[in-house]
C-alpha positions in Angstrom: 0.0 0.0 0.1 0.9 3.6 -0.7 0.4 5.8 1.9 -0.9 9.2 0.7 -1.6 10.9 3.9 -1.6 10.0 7.6 -5.2 8.9 7.0 -5.2 7.4 3.7 -3.7 4.6 1.8 -4.1 3.2 -1.8 -2.7 0.2 -3.7 -3.2 -0.4 -7.6 -3.7 -3.8 -8.5 -2.6 -3.9 -12.2 -3.9 -7.4 -12.9 -7.4 -6.0 -12.3 -7.3 -2.5 -12.9 -8.4 -1.6 -9.4 -7.4 0.9 -7.1 -7.8 -0.1 -3.2 -8.1 2.9 -1.0 -8.6 2.6 2.8 -9.1 5.3 5.3 -7.1 4.7 8.2 -8.9 6.7 11.0 -11.8 9.3 11.3 -11.6 12.5 9.1 -12.6 15.9 9.1 -14.6 17.2 6.3 -11.5 19.1 5.0 -9.6 15.8 4.9 -12.1 14.0 3.2 -12.1 16.4 0.4 -8.3 16.1 0.0 -8.6 12.3 0.2 -10.8 12.1 -2.7 -8.5 14.9 -4.6 -5.7 12.4 -4.0 -7.8 9.6 -5.0 -8.6 11.1 -8.4 -4.9 12.0 -9.0 -4.1 8.5 -8.4 -6.9 7.1 -10.8 -5.6 9.6 -13.4 -2.0 8.2 -12.9 -3.1 4.3 -13.3 -6.1 4.9 -15.6 -8.3 3.1 -12.9 -11.9 3.2 -13.4 -12.6 0.7 -10.6 -12.1 1.8 -7.1 -12.5 -0.1 -3.7 -13.0 2.4 -1.0 -12.7 0.8 2.6 -14.4 3.5 4.7 -14.7 0.9 7.6 -12.4 3.0 9.9 -13.8 6.3 8.6 -17.5 6.0 9.3 -18.4 9.6 9.3 -21.2 11.2 7.3 -20.9 15.2 6.4 -23.8 16.5 4.5 -21.9 19.4 2.5 -19.1 16.7 1.4 -21.8 14.5 0.3 -23.2 17.3 -1.7 -19.8 18.3 -3.1 -19.4 14.6 -4.2 -22.5 14.7 -6.2 -22.0 18.1 -7.8 -18.6 18.6 -8.1 -16.4 15.5 -7.7 -18.3 12.7 -9.2 -19.0 14.7 -12.6 -15.2 15.0 -13.2 -14.5 11.3 -13.0 -15.8 9.9 -16.1 -14.5 13.2 -18.2 -11.2 12.5 -17.2 -10.7 9.0 -16.6 -11.9 8.0 -20.2 -15.5 6.2 -19.3 -17.6 5.2 -16.5 -16.0 4.8 -13.0 -17.2 2.1 -10.5 -16.8 2.9 -6.8 -17.2 -0.1 -4.3 -17.7 1.2 -0.9 -16.7 -1.4 1.9 -18.5 -0.3 5.2 -18.8 -2.0 8.5 -22.1 -3.5 9.0 -22.8 -0.8 11.9 -22.2 1.9 9.3 -24.4 0.3 6.6 -27.3 0.6 9.3 -26.5 4.4 10.0 -26.0 5.3 6.1 -28.2 8.4 6.0 -30.2 9.8 3.2 -27.2 11.8 1.9 -25.1 8.9 1.3 -28.2 6.9 -0.7 -28.7 10.2 -2.6 -25.0 9.9 -3.8 -25.6 6.2 -5.1 -29.0 7.2 -6.7 -27.6 10.4 -8.5 -24.5 8.7 -9.4 -26.3 6.1 -11.1 -28.5 8.5 -12.8 -25.7 10.2 -14.4 -24.5 6.8 -15.8 -21.0 8.0 -15.6 -20.5 7.0 -11.9 -21.6 3.7 -10.5 -21.8 3.1 -6.9 -22.4 0.2 -5.0 -22.0 -0.6 -0.9 -20.7 -3.7 0.5 -19.9 -5.1 4.0 -17.8 -8.0 2.5 -14.5 -7.1 0.7 -14.7 -10.3 -1.6 -18.2 -9.4 -2.9 -17.0 -5.7 -3.6 -14.0 -7.0 -5.4 -16.2 -9.8 -7.3 -18.4 -6.7 -8.1 -15.6 -4.4 -9.6 -14.3 -7.6 -11.7 -17.6 -8.0 -13.2 -17.6 -4.1 -14.1 -14.3 -4.3 -15.9 -15.8 -5.8 -18.8 -18.4 -3.0 -19.3 
């Protein structure tokens, strides 16, 4: 894993074209935006449109950051990564129960844009399987 900050690390899996990123602790809203900008830069470097985002340790929801993700961040992905982007979020079971309407809105808006596809998982194996299936699309 390549440590990008003291709260985020990423690994590129060239055999699947997947970028795996893990948050190592809770983050502030500013750190969240910085994290996603790092992810964008890493994805551009490797040409990766398949992302596994492990947020089990992050477990925070910020409505303003969620809005920024929908309005500004996600629309940039397909334009700069050469096609649809697939984001598999790995959550803890407790976090999945707490996922609020903002997170669900991100999923629905992203799917409607058809440029970013989002799925939520509690098992890493299933998240990886989903990403591998998307590679053929």
